[in-house]
Each structure stands twice: as structure tokens, then as C-alpha cells.
C-alpha positions in Angstrom: 21.7 -107.9 121.8 23.8 -106.6 124.7 24.3 -109.5 127.0 26.1 -107.3 129.5 22.9 -105.3 129.9 20.6 -108.3 130.1 22.8 -110.2 132.6 23.8 -106.9 134.4 27.4 -108.1 134.4 28.7 -104.7 135.4 26.6 -104.5 138.6 27.8 -106.0 141.8 24.8 -108.3 142.5 25.0 -110.3 145.7 22.7 -112.4 147.9 23.2 -112.4 151.6 24.4 -115.9 152.6 22.3 -115.8 155.9 19.2 -115.1 153.9 19.7 -117.9 151.5 20.7 -120.4 154.3 17.6 -119.4 156.3 15.3 -119.9 153.3 16.8 -123.3 152.5 16.5 -124.5 156.2 12.8 -123.6 156.0 12.4 -125.5 152.8 14.4 -128.6 154.1 12.5 -128.9 157.4 9.2 -128.2 155.7 9.9 -131.0 153.2 10.9 -133.4 156.0 7.8 -132.5 158.1 5.5 -132.9 155.1 6.7 -136.3 153.8 6.7 -137.8 157.4 3.3 -136.4 158.1 1.8 -137.9 154.9 3.5 -141.2 155.3 3.2 -141.9 159.0 0.2 -139.9 160.2 -2.0 -140.1 157.1 -0.7 -143.6 156.3 -0.3 -142.9 152.6 2.2 -144.9 150.6 5.0 -143.4 148.4 8.8 -143.9 148.2 9.6 -142.4 151.6 13.1 -143.7 151.8 14.1 -142.1 148.5 12.5 -138.9 149.6 14.5 -138.9 152.8 17.8 -139.4 150.8 17.0 -136.5 148.6 16.1 -134.3 151.5 19.3 -135.4 153.3 21.4 -134.4 150.3 19.8 -131.0 150.4 20.6 -130.7 154.2 24.2 -131.4 153.5 24.4 -128.8 150.7 23.0 -126.2 153.2 25.5 -127.2 155.8 28.3 -126.7 153.2 26.8 -123.4 152.3 26.6 -122.3 155.9 30.1 -123.4 157.1 32.0 -124.2 153.9 31.7 -120.8 152.2 33.4 -118.0 154.1 31.9 -115.1 152.1 29.0 -113.3 153.7 27.7 -112.1 150.3 27.3 -114.7 147.6 28.0 -113.7 144.0 25.3 -114.0 141.3 26.7 -117.3 140.0 27.0 -119.1 143.4 23.5 -117.9 144.5 21.9 -119.0 141.2 23.6 -122.4 141.4 22.2 -123.2 144.8 18.7 -122.0 143.7 19.0 -124.2 140.6 19.8 -127.2 142.8 16.7 -126.3 145.0 14.5 -126.4 141.8 15.9 -129.7 140.7 15.6 -131.2 144.3 12.0 -130.2 144.7 11.1 -131.4 141.2 12.4 -134.9 142.1 10.3 -134.8 145.3 7.3 -133.8 143.3 7.9 -136.5 140.7 7.8 -139.1 143.5 4.7 -137.7 145.0 2.2 -136.9 142.3 3.9 -134.3 140.1 2.0 -131.2 139.2 -1.0 -132.5 141.1 0.8 -132.3 144.4 -0.5 -129.2 146.2 3.1 -128.2 147.0 3.9 -127.8 143.3 3.4 -124.1 143.7 6.6 -123.9 145.8 8.6 -124.8 142.6 8.4 -121.1 141.5 9.9 -119.8 144.8 13.6 -119.9 143.8 12.9 -117.9 140.7 11.1 -115.3 142.7 14.0 -115.0 145.0 16.3 -114.6 142.1 14.1 -111.9 140.5 14.5 -109.8 143.7 18.1 -110.2 144.4 20.0 -111.5 141.4 20.5 -110.6 137.7 17.8 -110.7 135.1 19.9 -113.3 133.2 20.0 -115.6 136.2 16.2 -115.2 136.7 15.6 -116.0 133.1 17.7 -119.2 133.3 16.0 -120.3 136.5 12.5 -119.4 135.3 13.0 -121.3 131.9 14.3 -124.4 133.8 11.3 -124.2 136.1 8.9 -124.1 133.2 10.5 -127.0 131.5 10.3 -129.1 134.7 6.7 -128.1 135.2 6.0 -129.6 131.7 7.9 -132.7 132.6 6.0 -133.1 135.9 2.7 -132.7 134.1 3.1 -135.7 131.9 5.7 -137.8 133.9 5.1 -138.5 137.6 4.3 -141.2 140.1 0.8 -141.4 141.5 -0.3 -138.9 144.1 0.0 -140.6 147.5 -3.3 -142.3 148.5 -4.6 -142.5 144.9 -3.0 -145.8 143.9 -6.2 -147.7 144.7 -8.4 -145.4 142.8 -8.8 -145.0 139.1 -8.4 -141.2 138.9 -8.1 -139.4 135.7 -8.0 -135.7 135.4 -9.5 -134.0 132.3 -6.9 -132.6 129.9 -8.2 -129.1 130.3 -7.9 -129.3 134.0 -4.3 -130.5 133.8 -3.6 -127.8 131.3 -5.2 -125.2 133.5 -2.9 -126.2 136.5 0.1 -125.9 134.3 -0.8 -122.6 132.8 -1.7 -121.1 136.2 1.7 -122.1 137.6 3.6 -120.6 134.6 1.5 -117.4 134.7 2.2 -117.1 138.4 5.9 -117.6 137.8 6.1 -115.1 135.1 4.0 -112.4 136.8 5.8 -112.7 140.2 9.2 -112.8 138.5 8.4 -109.7 136.4 7.1 -107.9 139.5 10.2 -108.9 141.4 12.6 -107.7 138.7 10.8 -104.3 138.3 10.4 -103.7 142.0 14.0 -104.6 142.8 15.3 -102.5 139.8 13.3 -99.4 140.8 14.2 -99.8 144.4 17.9 -100.0 143.5 17.7 -97.0 141.2 15.9 -94.9 143.8 18.4 -96.0 146.4 21.3 -95.1 144.2 19.8 -91.7 143.3 19.3 -90.9 147.0 22.7 -92.1 147.9 24.3 -89.9 145.2 22.2 -87.0 146.4 23.3 -87.6 150.0 26.9 -87.6 148.9 26.4 -84.3 147.1 24.8 -82.7 150.2 27.5 -84.1 152.4 30.1 -82.5 150.2 28.2 -79.2 150.3 28.0 -79.3 154.1 31.7 -80.2 154.2 32.7 -77.2 152.0 30.4 -75.0 154.1 32.1 -76.0 157.2 35.6 -75.5 155.9 35.4 -71.7 156.6 34.5 -72.3 160.2 37.4 -74.8 160.5 39.8 -72.2 159.0 38.6 -69.6 161.5 39.1 -72.0 164.3 42.5 -73.0 163.0 43.5 -69.2 162.8 42.4 -68.7 166.4 44.2 -71.8 167.7 47.4 -71.1 165.8 47.6 -67.5 167.0 49.0 -68.4 170.4 51.9 -70.7 169.3 52.8 -68.2 166.6 52.9 -65.4 169.1 55.2 -67.5 171.3 57.5 -68.3 168.3 57.7 -64.5 167.6 58.7 -63.6 171.2 61.3 -66.4 171.3 62.7 -65.3 167.9 63.0 -61.7 169.0 64.8 -62.7 172.2 67.2 -64.8 170.1 67.8 -61.7 167.9 68.8 -59.7 170.8 71.2 -62.4 172.0 73.0 -63.0 168.7 73.4 -59.3 167.9 74.1 -57.8 164.4 77.3 -59.5 163.5 76.5 -63.2 164.2 76.3 -65.7 161.3 72.8 -66.6 162.6 71.4 -63.0 162.3 69.9 -63.4 158.8 68.3 -66.7 159.8 66.7 -65.2 162.9 65.5 -62.2 160.9 63.9 -64.5 158.3 62.2 -66.5 161.1 60.7 -63.3 162.6 59.5 -62.1 159.2 57.9 -65.4 158.2 56.2 -65.7 161.6 54.7 -62.2 161.1 53.5 -63.2 157.6 51.8 -66.3 159.0 50.0 -64.2 161.6 48.8 -61.8 158.9 47.5 -64.6 156.7 45.6 -66.2 159.6 44.1 -62.9 160.5 42.7 -62.4 157.0 41.2 -65.9 156.9 39.5 -65.3 160.3 38.1 -61.9 159.1 36.8 -63.3 155.8 35.1 -66.2 157.5 33.2 -63.9 160.0 31.8 -62.0 157.0 30.9 -65.1 155.2 29.2 -66.7 158.2 26.9 -63.7 158.6 25.9 -63.9 155.0 25.1 -67.6 155.2 23.3 -67.6 158.5 20.9 -64.8 157.6 19.6 -64.8 154.0 16.2 -63.7 152.7 14.3 -65.8 150.3 14.5 -63.0 147.7 18.3 -63.1 147.8 18.4 -66.9 147.7 16.1 -67.0 144.6 18.1 -64.1 142.9 21.2 -66.1 143.4 19.6 -69.3 141.8 18.0 -67.3 139.0 21.3 -65.6 138.2 22.9 -69.0 137.5 20.1 -69.9 135.0 20.3 -66.5 133.3 23.9 -67.1 132.6 23.2 -70.4 130.7 19.7 -69.5 129.2 18.3 -66.6 127.2 14.8 -67.2 128.6 13.0 -64.4 130.5 13.0 -65.3 134.3 11.2 -62.8 136.4 11.0 -62.6 140.3 7.9 -61.1 141.8 8.0 -60.0 145.5 5.0 -57.7 145.5 3.2 -60.0 148.0 6.2 -60.8 150.1 4.9 -59.1 153.2 6.8 -61.0 155.9 10.5 -60.8 154.7 12.0 -63.4 157.0 15.6 -64.5 157.0 16.4 -68.1 156.6 19.5 -70.3 156.8 20.8 -71.2 153.3 21.2 -75.0 153.2 21.9 -77.4 150.4 18.5 -79.1 150.6 16.5 -75.9 149.9 18.9 -74.7 147.2 19.0 -78.0 145.4 15.2 -78.5 145.7 14.4 -75.0 144.3 17.0 -75.3 141.6 15.3 -78.5 140.4 11.9 -77.0 140.0 13.2 -73.7 138.5 15.4 -75.8 136.2 12.4 -77.7 135.0 10.5 -74.5 134.4 13.4 -73.2 132.3 13.6 -76.5 130.4 9.9 -76.8 129.5 8.9 -73.1 129.1 8.6 -71.4 125.7 10.2 -68.1 126.8 8.8 -66.8 130.1 9.2 -68.0 133.7 7.6 -66.2 136.7 8.7 -66.9 140.3 6.6 -65.3 143.0 7.2 -65.0 146.8 4.0 -64.7 148.8 4.1 -64.5 152.6 2.1 -63.4 155.6 2.6 -64.0 159.3 1.8 -67.7 159.1 2.9 -69.1 155.7 5.4 -68.5 153.0 4.8 -69.6 149.4 7.3 -69.9 146.5 5.2 -70.2 143.2 7.0 -71.2 140.0 5.1 -70.7 136.8 6.0 -71.0 133.1 4.4 -70.6 129.7 5.2 -74.2 128.5 2.8 -77.0 127.7 2.0 -77.7 131.4 2.0 -81.0 133.2 0.6 -83.9 131.1 -2.9 -84.9 132.2 -2.0 -88.6 132.2 0.6 -88.2 135.0 -0.3 -85.0 136.9 -1.6 -87.0 139.8 1.6 -89.1 140.0 4.1 -86.2 139.7 6.6 -86.4 142.4 7.0 -90.1 142.1 10.1 -91.5 140.3 10.1 -93.4 137.0 6.9 -92.0 135.4 6.7 -91.4 131.7 4.0 -89.4 129.9 2.6 -90.4 126.6 1.9 -86.8 125.7 3.6 -85.7 122.4 4.1 -82.2 123.8 6.5 -83.2 126.5 7.8 -86.5 125.3 11.0 -85.1 123.8 12.2 -83.2 126.9 10.6 -85.4 129.6 12.7 -87.8 131.6 11.5 -90.3 134.2 10.6 -87.8 136.9 13.6 -88.6 139.0 14.7 -84.9 139.3 11.3 -83.9 140.4 11.2 -86.7 142.9 14.6 -85.7 144.4 13.6 -82.0 144.5 10.3 -82.8 146.2 12.0 -85.2 148.7 14.6 -82.6 149.6 12.1 -79.8 150.2 9.8 -82.0 152.1 12.7 -82.8 154.4 12.7 -79.1 155.2 8.9 -79.1 156.1 7.7 -77.9 152.7 4.3 -78.9 151.2 4.4 -79.1 147.4 1.5 -79.1 144.9 1.4 -79.3 141.1 -1.2 -77.5 138.9 -1.9 -76.4 135.4 -3.7 -73.2 136.1 -0.6 -71.0 135.7 -1.1 -67.3 135.0 1.3 -68.0 132.0 -0.9 -70.8 130.7 1.6 -73.5 131.6 2.7 -75.5 134.6 2.6 -74.2 138.2 4.5 -75.5 141.2 3.5 -74.2 144.6 5.9 -74.7 147.5 4.6 -73.8 151.0 6.3 -73.5 154.3 5.1 -72.4 157.7 7.1 -69.4 158.8 7.9 -71.1 162.1 9.6 -73.9 160.2 11.8 -71.6 158.2 12.8 -68.5 160.1 16.1 -68.6 161.9 14.7 -66.2 164.5 12.2 -68.8 165.8 
């Protein structure tokens, strides 16, 4: 058993101190209000003084948490320790006021739920197990429910067992949901963050050429000034001075710098024209070429119905999104992949088809969502968790695309249809 995996020791798990302090203030003032309401307003008898002492200790611990700990993010160990104290404190209050029969017993599962959303699985298991043990204790050992001392009240065993089981089931269900929800949210967030970093790097590289051209333009004037000054110095020192060679070297190197900057500027102008006006056909050819170099499968581009050949700006979102879907077609196809461009005056479609097994029927309606897994034997070996499709769909939708998934491919396999409005794509609009 890999305890590092269970306890997620390698992850930097923290709980915001303000969040924990706020939750504990709610609990403390809620407890204080409840016990005083029951004792003074409803005139029901129970150990009110001892309850106040327990609540006061909890108040001091929260003051220490608020002002004594300087960190704004609490580590897993510190957070789980305070939550464990809250479980024990509430258990003592419940013991003094009716145990599991107290209507507020449901609140005993709250610290574990908080842990399942913010802390490690290991901490959640420890807190959850402790809560279950204390629920068993409170079922069989407790002081009478306030107001019931004068009555002979005996609950049937099956009723008591039902309360206990319902609380345990609620604890397990909500904790499991919290762990899964928090884990999937974190994975999705991590994936999107990594993708944003990749895109940011692509935009940074794309802008380097423009920065180089700007630098070439800006450095031209000072280099020209240096050249003029150096030539004047050459005239002054003449041919026989000990500085003649140094001045000649300065002039030659200045001239070389000017030539280098001129070449950078000229290359950048050509590159900018290519990037700012690129047809979908050229873009897809470029992507397809990269797959042909790494795969022996037959990838065909059909442009027979590409009536409106618009120019678009090549950007990382469209490139990465299309690469994702074309890569999936290459991965799952048997041999043939057909990519078609269909356009008119209103819409442009990119249709990606393959001769593979197609989309599994059990997940076709959920395709595009992350963390889905098919039970189909045909795709089980190659299939992942749908994260790549989710990222590709997200990127293209950011560029105003509408994406649909079908199984009625002309090649008897999967079919992905990506649609744009011409006005959303064309750089001329």
C-alpha cells in the first residue's frame, strides 16, 4: 500500500486560515446561542455550566488560531488537528445533552466534510473514523435529552440503530462526494493552468520576432551615430596613429551590427505576413504534416467544398485544439483519416473522420467532459480519461467554435464536426 498516495504527501494541501476561523466562529456562537436558548428560554435542565466551560475553551482555541498562528494557509496537519478538536468538543456537548438523540448530532459530520474538500484523503479517513467511533459511543452512553428527565422515554432499538446508520451513511456519502469533487476540480484546474502556461509560452515566442524588429529599428539610430563619430575619429587620428587599428575595428563592427539588425528586421516582416494571413487549408496541411512524420497512417485533406477560402490568424488555441482532435483520429483509426473543409458565405466547418471503432455508445453524450471512461472493449486499451478532448473542446470554444461528436462517419468510424461563423474567424472582418 502506497501511503504517500493515500495521504497525498507530495501535494501541497492547505486550508485558508480565514475560512477555518470563520467556520469555527459560526460553530461556537451557534453552540452558545443554542444552549442558552434551551436552558433559559425553554427552561430545560442540563449541565449548563459545564457546557459553557467547553464552549469557552473552544473560543480560546479559535482566538489562538486567529491571532497566534501567523500563517495565512494552514498545513494539512494543523488543519486536521483543529478539526479533530472540534469533533471531540461537539461530542462532549452532545454527551451532556442527549447524545445521538440530540437534533444537532448531524453537525458532528461537518468537520469531516470540510476535510474531504480541502485536506488529504488520509486526514479525511482519520477524522471520519473518529467521528464514527464517537457516534457509536454517543448512541449507548449519554446523559438524558434536556426536558426528558421526568418522562420514561425508551426508544426502540431499531429506531436508535436507524439514527446511527443514517448519520454514518451521510458522513461516508458526503465525504466521498467531497473527495471526488475536490480531486476532479483540482485536476481540471491543474490541466487548465498547464495549458495556459503552454499558450502563454507560445504567445511569448510569437511576439519575440516583433520585439526583435522593434529592437532593430530602435538600435539603428544609435549605431548610425556611433558610425559617424568613429569615422570622424578616423580622420583625426590619421593613418600612422597607434589608435588607427582600434578605430578601424570599431567602424567595421558597427557596420556588422547594422547588417545583422537589418536582416532580423527583414525576416520578421516576412514572418509576420505569414502568421497574420493564413488559410485554413495551409493551417491543416501544417498540422497534418507533423502527424505524417510520426505515423504511417493515411491522412487525407479534402477541400472540394471549401468555397469561401478565408484567411485567419494562426493562434495557439486553434492549433492546439485541432491537433488534439486530429491526434485522436490518428490514435484510434485503423488506417485512414479524412479531414474536410466545408465553407460558404456564413459558416466554415472542419470535419474530422476516421475508420476506427467510433465513439463508445455509453459515453458519446458525455464526450467533451473530463474524467470519463468507457467500458467498451474496443476502445479501452487506447482510451484515457477524456482530458485531451476536454482541453481541445475548451480551446476551440474559446475561439467561438461549436463542436459535435457523431458516429455516422463516411469511413464507418468517429466523426468530429467543428463549426465557426465566418465573421468570427476571418481577419478581414
